[in-house]
Phi, psi and omega in degrees: 000146182270336180240152181185194182267192188295194186289149173247152179252137178217113182049056177061018178239134176283125179245112185263141172282148178286125181240004183275088182296318181296318179296319178296319179297316179299313182299325185263358181069036181240164170277164178298325178296321178294320178298313181295320176299316179296318179298319178297315180297319178296316178299318179299317179297317179296319181292326177299318179294310184294317184290329176297315179299314182289328178293318178296314179298314182297317178299317177301313183294326180294333181276340186303315182299343181268004177268148183301318185289346182301324182292346180267001180297144175282176176300322177300312180299319179294320178295318179294320177300315180300319177295316182297312183287325177295314180290325178291320176295318178296318178299316178301313181298315181292321178295329181276341183307319179298335176295313178296317179299318179298316179298318183287331182261000183305129179060029176253006181059043182238032185298323179297318177296320179298317179296317178299315180297313181297323178298313179295319179297318180296316179296319178294315179299321178295320177297316178295322178296319178298319176297317179297317179296311183297316181289327175295317178297317178301315180299309183294314181293329177297319179289319187277315188249339185110171189297308187290318174298326178294316179296319178297315179297319177296318179296318180296314182290326176295314178298319178297315179297313179298322180289310186280330182271333186235300188298312181296313177297323178293323177296321177296316180296317180297319180293332180283325187277000000 
């Protein structure tokens, strides 16, 4: 994305998102409006992927209390369930926020602000989704395998998510700059 929010830190190094829309437009032979239109389209495609995942997870979590075994959950299981459904609900809300922002900013010549807002919302939603995925896995594995295998599985998926969703892309950005 060409526009975004402030600096990110990666291994004590500031990694900045490119926010120079005019510079990007010049480099690509586009107008600033074309860059922003492309950025909006890219964000929409990314959000479609993410929101599908969070909707499936959220739907699964909504059905759990109606299952017979749910009443046998320990206090730990109930707390993990609350974290999973809360973070999934928050991710859903945050992923949908750019739709509302777009409606409110429609035809107000604020596309750059909309792209910045949607970019931040997508990054926040992804963090919430990772929490939802990890805590859902923790809940299911705790019931199926027991506490320590569940914690190990949760740690592995959290590390995988942090590495593939954040660390590796930030390392690529850092290597480019």
